[in-house]
C-alpha positions as CSV (number, residue, x, y, z in Angstrom):
1,M,0.0,0.0,0.0
2,S,1.0,3.6,-0.3
3,A,1.5,5.7,2.8
4,R,-1.6,7.6,3.6
5,D,-2.1,11.0,5.1
6,L,-5.8,11.1,5.8
7,S,-5.8,14.7,7.0
8,H,-7.7,17.1,4.8
9,D,-5.6,20.1,5.9
10,S,-3.1,20.8,3.1
11,S,-1.3,23.8,4.8
12,Q,2.5,23.5,5.3
13,G,3.5,21.9,8.6
14,L,6.4,22.5,10.9
15,L,7.8,19.1,10.0
16,E,7.1,17.3,6.7
17,V,8.1,13.8,5.9
18,R,7.7,13.1,2.2
19,H,8.0,9.7,0.4
20,V,10.7,8.5,2.7
21,N,12.1,5.0,2.1
22,V,14.7,3.3,4.3
23,S,16.4,0.0,3.8
24,V,18.9,-1.7,6.1
25,E,21.1,-4.5,4.8
26,G,18.7,-5.1,1.9
27,R,15.6,-5.2,4.1
28,D,12.9,-2.5,3.7
29,I,12.2,-0.9,7.0
30,L,10.1,2.1,5.9
31,R,8.3,2.5,2.6
32,D,6.8,5.7,1.1
33,V,6.3,7.3,4.5
34,N,4.3,10.6,4.4
35,F,3.0,12.8,7.2
36,S,3.3,16.3,8.6
37,I,3.3,17.9,12.1
38,K,2.2,21.5,12.8
39,H,3.3,23.9,15.5
40,G,2.1,22.9,19.0
41,E,0.5,19.6,17.8
42,F,0.7,16.5,19.9
43,T,1.2,13.5,17.7
44,G,1.4,9.8,18.7
45,L,3.7,7.6,16.7
46,I,2.0,4.2,17.3
47,G,3.3,0.8,16.3
48,S,4.5,-2.6,17.6
49,N,8.1,-3.2,18.6
50,G,10.2,-3.5,15.4
51,A,7.7,-1.5,13.3
52,G,10.2,1.2,12.5
53,K,9.4,3.9,15.0
54,T,13.0,4.4,16.2
55,T,14.3,4.2,12.6
56,L,11.9,7.0,11.7
57,F,13.2,9.1,14.6
58,R,16.8,8.6,13.4
59,V,15.8,9.7,9.9
60,I,14.2,12.9,11.3
61,L,17.4,13.5,13.4
62,G,19.6,13.1,10.4
63,I,21.5,10.1,11.7
64,Q,19.9,7.4,9.6
65,E,20.4,7.6,5.8
66,H,17.2,7.1,3.7
67,A,17.2,5.8,0.2
68,S,14.8,8.3,-1.1
69,G,12.4,11.0,-0.1
70,E,12.9,14.1,2.0
71,V,12.4,15.5,5.5
72,L,11.6,19.3,5.7
73,L,11.5,21.7,8.6
74,H,9.8,25.0,7.8
75,G,9.8,23.8,4.2
76,E,13.6,23.5,4.1
77,P,15.7,20.3,4.0
78,L,16.5,19.3,7.6
79,T,20.2,19.4,8.7
80,R,21.8,17.1,11.2
81,A,22.0,18.3,14.8
82,N,19.3,20.9,14.2
83,R,18.7,22.6,17.6
84,S,15.0,23.2,16.6
85,I,14.5,19.5,17.4
86,G,14.8,18.1,20.9
87,Y,15.1,14.4,21.5
88,V,14.5,12.1,24.5
89,P,16.0,8.7,23.6
90,Q,14.7,5.3,24.8
91,K,16.1,3.5,27.8
92,V,18.6,5.9,29.2
93,L,20.3,4.1,32.1
94,F,22.0,6.2,34.9
95,D,24.5,4.7,37.3
96,P,23.2,5.3,40.8
97,D,26.6,6.7,41.8
98,L,26.8,9.1,38.9
99,P,27.9,12.4,40.5
100,I,25.6,14.7,38.5
101,R,22.5,16.4,39.8
102,A,19.3,16.8,38.0
103,R,19.9,20.5,37.4
104,D,23.4,19.8,36.0
105,L,22.0,17.4,33.5
106,V,19.4,19.9,32.4
107,A,22.1,22.6,32.0
108,L,24.0,20.2,29.7
109,G,21.2,20.4,27.3
110,S,22.2,24.0,26.7
111,D,26.0,24.0,26.8
112,G,27.0,20.3,26.8
113,H,28.1,20.6,23.2
114,R,30.8,23.1,24.1
115,Y,34.4,22.2,25.1
116,G,36.2,23.1,28.2
117,L,35.1,24.3,31.7
118,R,33.5,27.7,32.0
119,R,31.4,29.6,34.5
120,R,27.7,29.3,33.6
121,P,25.9,32.7,33.3
122,R,23.0,33.6,35.6
123,A,20.6,33.5,32.6
124,L,21.4,29.7,32.2
125,H,20.8,29.0,35.8
126,E,17.4,30.8,35.5
127,A,16.5,28.9,32.4
128,V,17.4,25.6,34.2
129,D,15.1,26.5,37.0
130,E,12.3,27.5,34.6
131,M,12.6,24.1,32.8
132,L,12.7,22.1,36.0
133,D,9.5,24.0,37.2
134,A,7.9,23.4,33.8
135,V,8.1,19.6,34.3
136,D,7.4,19.7,38.1
137,A,11.0,18.6,38.9
138,G,12.1,21.5,41.1
139,A,11.7,19.4,44.3
140,F,14.5,17.1,43.3
141,A,16.7,19.4,41.3
142,D,19.7,18.9,43.5
143,R,19.5,15.2,43.8
144,R,21.7,12.8,41.9
145,V,20.0,11.7,38.7
146,G,20.9,8.0,39.3
147,G,18.9,8.0,42.6
148,L,15.7,9.3,41.0
149,S,12.7,7.1,40.1
150,G,11.9,6.3,36.5
151,G,9.2,8.9,36.3
152,E,11.5,11.5,37.9
153,Q,14.3,10.7,35.5
154,Q,11.9,11.2,32.5
155,R,11.0,14.6,33.8
156,V,14.6,15.6,34.0
157,L,15.3,14.2,30.5
158,I,12.4,16.2,29.1
159,A,13.7,19.4,30.8
160,H,17.1,18.6,29.4
161,S,15.6,18.5,25.9
162,L,13.5,21.6,26.4
163,I,16.3,23.9,27.6
164,S,17.4,24.6,24.0
165,R,13.9,25.8,23.2
166,P,13.1,23.3,20.4
167,E,10.1,23.7,18.2
168,L,9.7,19.9,18.0
169,L,10.3,17.4,20.7
170,L,10.8,13.7,19.8
171,L,10.3,11.2,22.6
172,D,11.1,7.5,22.0
173,E,8.9,5.2,24.1
174,P,9.1,7.5,27.2
175,L,6.2,5.7,28.9
176,A,7.8,2.2,28.8
177,N,8.5,0.7,32.2
178,L,6.6,3.4,34.1
179,D,3.8,2.6,36.5
180,P,0.3,3.7,35.4
181,G,0.4,6.8,37.7
182,S,3.7,8.0,36.3
183,V,2.4,7.4,32.7
184,Q,-0.5,9.7,33.3
185,E,1.7,12.3,35.0
186,I,4.2,12.3,32.1
187,I,1.5,12.6,29.5
188,A,-0.2,15.5,31.4
189,L,3.0,17.4,31.7
190,L,3.9,16.9,28.0
191,H,0.5,18.1,27.0
192,R,0.9,21.2,29.2
193,V,4.4,21.9,27.8
194,S,3.0,21.6,24.3
195,Q,0.2,24.0,25.0
196,R,2.1,26.6,26.9
197,Q,5.4,26.6,24.9
198,R,3.9,25.8,21.5
199,V,6.3,22.8,21.2
200,A,5.2,20.2,18.8
201,I,5.4,16.7,20.3
202,L,6.0,13.4,18.5
203,L,5.9,10.6,21.0
204,S,6.4,6.9,20.1
205,A,4.5,4.2,21.9
206,H,3.1,0.8,21.2
207,E,-0.2,1.5,23.0
208,M,-2.4,4.5,22.0
209,N,-5.0,4.4,24.8
210,P,-3.1,6.6,27.4
211,L,-2.6,9.2,24.6
212,L,-6.1,9.4,23.4
213,P,-7.2,12.4,25.5
214,V,-4.3,14.6,24.3
215,M,-3.4,13.4,20.7
216,D,-4.2,15.9,17.9
217,R,-2.9,13.4,15.3
218,I,-1.8,9.8,15.1
219,V,0.9,8.3,12.8
220,Y,0.3,4.6,12.8
221,V,3.2,2.4,11.6
222,A,2.9,-1.2,10.4
223,N,4.7,-3.3,7.8
224,G,7.0,-0.3,7.0
225,H,4.0,1.8,6.0
226,V,2.2,4.6,7.8
227,A,-1.3,6.1,7.9
228,S,-1.7,9.5,9.6
229,G,-4.5,11.8,10.5
230,T,-6.8,12.1,13.5
231,T,-7.5,9.0,15.6
232,D,-11.0,8.7,14.1
233,E,-9.6,8.9,10.6
234,V,-6.8,6.4,11.1
235,V,-8.0,3.9,13.7
236,R,-10.7,2.3,11.5
237,P,-11.0,-1.3,10.2
238,S,-10.6,-0.3,6.6
239,V,-7.5,1.7,7.1
240,L,-5.7,-0.7,9.5
241,S,-6.7,-3.8,7.5
242,E,-4.9,-2.2,4.5
243,L,-2.0,-1.2,6.7
244,Y,-1.5,-4.7,8.2
245,G,-2.5,-6.8,5.2
246,H,-5.0,-8.7,7.4
247,H,-8.6,-8.0,8.4
248,V,-8.6,-5.9,11.5
249,D,-11.5,-5.0,13.8
250,V,-11.5,-1.9,15.9
251,L,-13.5,-2.0,19.1
252,R,-14.3,0.8,21.4
253,V,-15.0,-0.2,25.0
254,H,-15.4,2.1,28.0
255,G,-13.3,4.8,26.3
256,R,-10.5,2.4,25.2
257,V,-9.7,1.4,21.6
258,L,-9.0,-2.3,21.0
259,V,-7.3,-3.3,17.7
260,V,-7.8,-7.1,17.1
261,A,-7.1,-9.3,14.1
262,T,-9.2,-12.1,12.6
263,A,-7.9,-15.2,10.9
264,L,-8.7,-14.0,7.4
265,P,-5.8,-12.3,5.6
266,V,-6.7,-9.7,3.0
267,G,-3.2,-9.5,1.6
268,P,0.5,-10.2,2.4
269,A,1.8,-9.1,5.8
270,P,5.6,-8.5,5.5
271,N,7.9,-8.6,8.5
272,D,5.5,-10.9,10.4
273,Q,3.7,-7.9,11.9
274,H,0.2,-8.6,12.8
275,P,-2.2,-6.6,14.9
276,E,-2.7,-9.4,17.4
277,F,0.8,-8.4,18.7
278,V,-0.3,-4.8,19.3
279,V,-3.7,-5.2,20.8
280,E,-4.6,-2.0,22.6
């Protein structure tokens, strides 16, 4: 199938991904990927493990070569290490004895790319405090990062990425391994940051349900293809059946969306990706 952007809004986005194809060692990972993100939008990048979500992030960050297509920011080709894009990677592990405080890690998001030791200006200290407050991390700003809980570490990493004032923030599976309470807290603070600072959010996850209250747009990845648009436009049997190559039912129960497969294929399903592995 061809990648589908089901949105009817044709205005230029902050980020535009156009006809991107990625192959690794002769294997197609992403095929004809198209979608756009506008200023301040909260977008969920949804797909099973191995669907290509991290690869797509690497393409946007300019660290993964793509065979064809283009990635545009403000209508211009994206350059590597663009400070308009912040990034929170997946599975950052901190040694409990690492002698760095939360506020020091946040400051590194502003000046960590510079060489040598120097006195940090007052303006940077104020910006660090502002970012820590924005993610409700002020109470543990002077604690060692390695001694913080998973949810607290995520807050610090988000502040670290926001200190450079990006227009787009990429978060790779930030909800993985968090307890349900922390999941809801992180989603709420990201939504608040997006609204107040006009930062566009692209957050990858394998489950869409926690994001349903805040998502403006969904980019659903399966078999190397994507479908994008609002949740109602994308999460439908006809769209997901075409995406997976198998008949898919979409059930809505008590405010949750369940994506389930039947035994009847409607076409080939490369990469052994089937929706029964990503039941929501």
